[in-house]
N, C-alpha and C positions, 0 to 999 in steps of 0.2 A: 598653498597658497591662502587657507582658511586660517594658516597659526600666522602668517605674516600680517594678514587684516585684522585679526586680533590682537596682534600686540600695535598696529599703526593705529587702531581705534583706541586702544588703553593710552598711549604716547598723546594723542590728541587731547582727549577728552579731558585726561589729568592735566596736560599744561593749559589748557581754555579752566578746568575749576582753578586750578593757582594764579592765574590772568585775572578771574574775576573777583577772587579773595584777597588779592594784595592790596588793595586802596583802606581797606577794613582792618586787616588782621595778618601779621605774619607765623600767628599760631598754625594757620593751614600748610604753610609752608614747606615746613620739615615733614611731614608724611607726602608733599607731593612729589620732591626730590627725592624720598626713598622709594617712592613707587614707581618712578622713571627708573631709576637706577636698577631695579630689581627689574623692570619689563626690559632695560637694555642687555642685561646681562642674559637673562632667559630667552631672549631672543636668539642670540648666536649673532651667526654671518658677519664674524666682525671684520672679516676681508671685502665681503659687498660695502657694508658700510667705511671702513677707509673709501672706498671707490668712491661712491659718494661724497666723500668730502673733497677728495681730490677733483673729481668731475667737478664740483659745484664754485670750483677756483676759494675755498672757506680753506685752506691749509694756512695761512698766514694769519689770521683772526684765532684760526683752534691755537696756535702758537705760542700769539700775544697772550690771550687769556689764561690759557695753561701753564705758562711761562711765569707770569706774574702771581697767578696761586705759589708756584712751587716755588719762587723765591720765598717767599714765606714760610714754609717748608722749611728750607734749608736755615733760615732765619731761627726756626728752632734749636739749632746747633749749638750754637754759643749764646741761649738765652738762658737765663738763670729763671726767671719765674714760669716753669714751664705749665701753670695750671692757666693762667693769661694765654700763653703762646695758643695751647690748643684751643681755648674759648675763642681764641680770634679765628684760626684756621676754621672751627665751625661757622664762625661770623661769613667769611670769606666762601665757603663752599660752594655756593650758586656759581660764584666765578668757574670755577674747576669743571664744574660736571655740566652745564647747560651747554655749553659748546659739544660736549658727547652727545647729548641727547637730540641738540635740534640740528648742530652742523652734518650730524651721517645721515639726516632724514633723505629717504629718495624724493623725487620733485614728482614722480608718478603717483606716492602714497600722499607726501604732503603738499599741495598744489598750493597756486597760488589763490583760489577760490579759500581753502581755508584757511591762509596764514590774513588772506583779510578778514575772516571772521570774527580771528582773534583777535585782530585789533578794533573791529565795532566791538565785540565785547567788552575790552577796556574803557572804549568811551561811556560804551554804558555802565558799566560799575562805576565808573568816576562818576556819573550822572547821579547813579542809585544815592554814593556815597555822599554827595552835597546835599542831597535831598535829605538824607537821614540827619547831617547836621545840621539844616535848616529848621529843621523839625523838632531835635531836640534843643537848641539853643533859644528858639520858640516857645517850649515848653519851660524852661529856665525862664526865660524873660517875664513870662504871665505870672511866675512864679513869687517870684524877686523883683521884677519890676526894673532890673538895670540894664542899661542899654549896651552895656559890657558884653552881653551874654552872646553877640552878632559878632565879637571881634576878638583875635587874636587867636590864644588855646581856648578860648571859651567857645569857638566858632570850629576848630579841630578837637573831633573828641575820640579818634580811631589812630592819630600819630601828632608826632610835633607838626608844627605849620610847614616849618619847610619841606619835609618831604610832601603832605598834603599838597602843596604848590606845584612842588614837583609832578607828581599824581596829574594834576589838574591841569597845568600846560600841555603836557603830551599827550592829554586827549583833545586839549584844544588843537594843537597842533593835525592832530591825526582827524580830527572833524573838518578842519580846513581842506586838510590834502584829498579826503575822500568827497569834498563840498566841490571843489573848485579844480583841484588838480589833477585828479584820476577819479571821475566822477562817478558816482554807482549809481543804477539804474534803479535798488528799490526804492521808490515813493516815501514809504515809510520811514525808512531810515536815514531819508534826507531831509524828512521833516522832524525826527527827532537831533539828530548833527545840525540840523539850523538851529533848532530852540535851544541844543545847550549850550552854542557859543558865547550868549549875552550871560548865561547862566555860570559860566564857566570863569568868563570875566570879570564878573561881580564878585563871585566865591574867592578870587585869588585875592581882591584887593580888598575884601575882607579878614581874610585871616593875616594881613599885614606882615607877613615875610619877607624883609627888607630883600633878600635876595629875589626871594619870589615875584615880587613884583619886577625887579629890575629886567631879568631874565625874561619874566614873560612881556615885555613891554620890547624887549630886544629879536625873541624869536619871532612876536606875534609880526614885527612889523617888516622882518626877513620874509616871513610866509607872505604877507599880503604884497611884497617887491614879486615875490614867486607868482603871484596870483595875477598881479596887473600885466608883469610883463607876457602872459601865456593869453591875457585875454584880448578880444580885439575893441571891447568898450573900456579904455582905458579911461577917461576923461572923465565920464560916469563914477567909475567906481572909486579911482582916486575922490573924487569930492563926495563922494556918499562915506566914506572913510572918514576923511577931514571931518567932516560934521558928526559923525558918532565919535571919534577920539573928543574933540572938543567937549562935546554934550557928556562924556562921560568922565574927563577930567574935571568938569565942573562939580558934577555929583558927587564925583569921592572926595576932592579935595573940602568939598561940604559938609559930606557926614560920615567921612572916614578919618582917624588920625594918620592914615599910612604914610602922607605927603610931610606930617611933622614927625614922625620918624627920621623917614629919610633926609629932615633936613637935619634931625642932631645928628645923625652918623656923618654927615659932611661937615657939619661945625667942627666933630672931634678931629676927624682929618685935615682938615684946616689950620687947625690947633695946633697938631702934631705934636700934641705934650699929655705926658699919662700922671692919672695920678699915682702917690705910693701905694693906693689898693683899689686898683680901678676894679668897679661891679657892672657897669655898663657894657650896655647888647657890643659896640663897638670897641670902645676903649679896649675893652676884657680883651676881642679877638686880637688887638693890637699887640695885646700882652703878651697872648699866649704866643702869637706869630715869631715876636722878636725870641724869646726865649727856646721855640724849636728850632729856628736860624740856630741858636747858640747850640743847643743841643748835637744838631744833626752835622755843625763846623767839628765837633769834638770828634765824631767817628764819620766821616765824610765817605769812606771809601764801604763797606760794609753795614753801616749804621749800629743801633746798639743790641738788636735779635727781635725777633718778634714778640717775645714775652717782656721786654723792658722799656719797651715806647713811654708806658703810661708812668710807670716807677721815674725815670729818667726825667719828663717832663716834670712831674710835682716836685723831684728835686731842683730843678732851675728854676721853678716858680717860686718856691721858697727862696732859694738863695738872690732870687731879685725883689723881694720882700710881698710878693703877691699872694698874700696868704690867704685872701678871700678865693681865688683860683685854684689856689692847692687843696683849699677843704673841698671845693665843688669838685676836684678831679677832671679838671678840664682835659680834654682831648686839645689837640693841634686849631682845631676847626679850620684844618686847611689840610686836603686826603694827601696834595703835593708834599707838604710839610711832614705830616703824620707818616708816610709813607719812606719822606728822607731820613728823618729820625730813627725810625723801625730797620731800614736796609740800606741809608747810606746814598750815593750816587747811583749805585747799580738800578736799586729798585725807581728812582728817583724819573730815570729814564725809561725804564720799563713802562711803566704809567702812564709817561706820558707817549709813548709809543703805541701802547694799548688804547687810548683816546685817540692821538692825532693818526693812526694809518684808518680808521673805519670815516672819519669826518672824509680826509684826503679823498677816500675811493667813493663816498659817496657823490662829493663834487663831481670828481672824474667819472662816474654814471650818469651823474645829472640825476640822482635824485634827492633833492634841494632837502624835500622834509625829511629825509634821514639826516642831512649834514646838518641841519639847524635841530636837530634835536641832542646827536653828538655836541656840537658848540655849546646848547644849554646845561648837559653834563658838565663838559669843560668847567663853565661858569660858574655851576653848583657846588663842583669841588675845591672852587679858591676859598670858600667861607664856609664850609661844613667837609666832614670826615664820612660821606655818607657808602665808605667802604668798611667802616669799623660798626657799622649798625644794622642789622638785617633790613629793616622797612628802605635801606636804601640800596644794600648789595643786592638784594633777591629781585628786587625789581630793575636797577642796572643791567644785571647781569640775563634776565629773560627779555628784556624789551630790546636791549644792546644785539643780543645774539639773532632773535629773532629778524632785525633788521638787517644784520647781515648777513643773513643767511636768504630776505627778500630781496635787497638790493644784487645780489651776486646770481641767485640760482634764477630770476624770474626777469629782472630787470637790465640785467648787465647784456647789452649789445654784442650782438654774434657778427664774427668779421664774416664778409662776403664772400661764397664759395670762389675757390682759385678758376681761374680761366684758362683753359690750354688754348697756345695760340693754334691757331689754324695754319 
């Protein structure tokens, strides 16, 4: 009994440390996953773990996560660049291992209260990240007097703005969820979460990730609709939100360049033309998407292999005359296309299932915050290869597995008991 508690505590506090440090650095994530693996193996009781996996209805999720990773393992067999292939497998390791650690937990040990505390911890970690970023940018501004210190990459000091915005958006959704949809009782946490909302919203617009802003607007609106639907005072909340949104748009349009960046992207999309050597954010993405589609179409069934995707894309960039993109060695900037080139249509179908199934299951169970989060990941992967970068893959695997466990182990409605006929 004592041994089981020790292993349960090691799992919980190690996972908590990983969640706390994700917004700041991926440096700690590899030691975290190795310690979780060591704890998982030394705990033994694999039959009981499998029973927990089945009893919590998590087997389909486990198969999707593990199956997606195993496809990349198989893709190394027909890869010529094994060094890149093994590096890619190491990058995606969380997708394979996190389901083992989280999905096999017993509800009696890994309770709803403990899971909630992990989500609370992530919101606080993101708030700490934002405060640190603001502080560093403020000192830079005092030093050089440049207002750009508060925008884009100069406002996101720990990771790329796209991932920083993703973390912030997730924290925003969680804060809304625990304030209005599943209200927490602790007054101190409610105050922190309420204070966090405007800070996060401001930060997302300051980092000026175009995908981050668009996804934030979509998901925040969807979460607001869920809140309005649930509350009795619908009219008051709608008016209040409308006023806040109008004031926010006015301030953002006046003091940031985020709408200018969105307008430039829209102009490129409307023009539908690319230069001979595109270098802008949007036109470069369109160029790599076209090249990725061509490369994937040439190896449509199994793809080029896990290790050869990078070289294949660069060859197609050069063949199309995109020397700037080739020299920068861009990935496909779309995870679906990146997976399509590497693993063909089989990989594309698997990644679609991996993302759509939890999304649909969340809606079926009526856990709309989880559904909205999965929708945000589906959207982000349209413009970024987040499974090719540890900052994205580690985060998505950790939070995704936690949400899958949460909605199935705790929020899944239990069928009424069968009534015997008198």
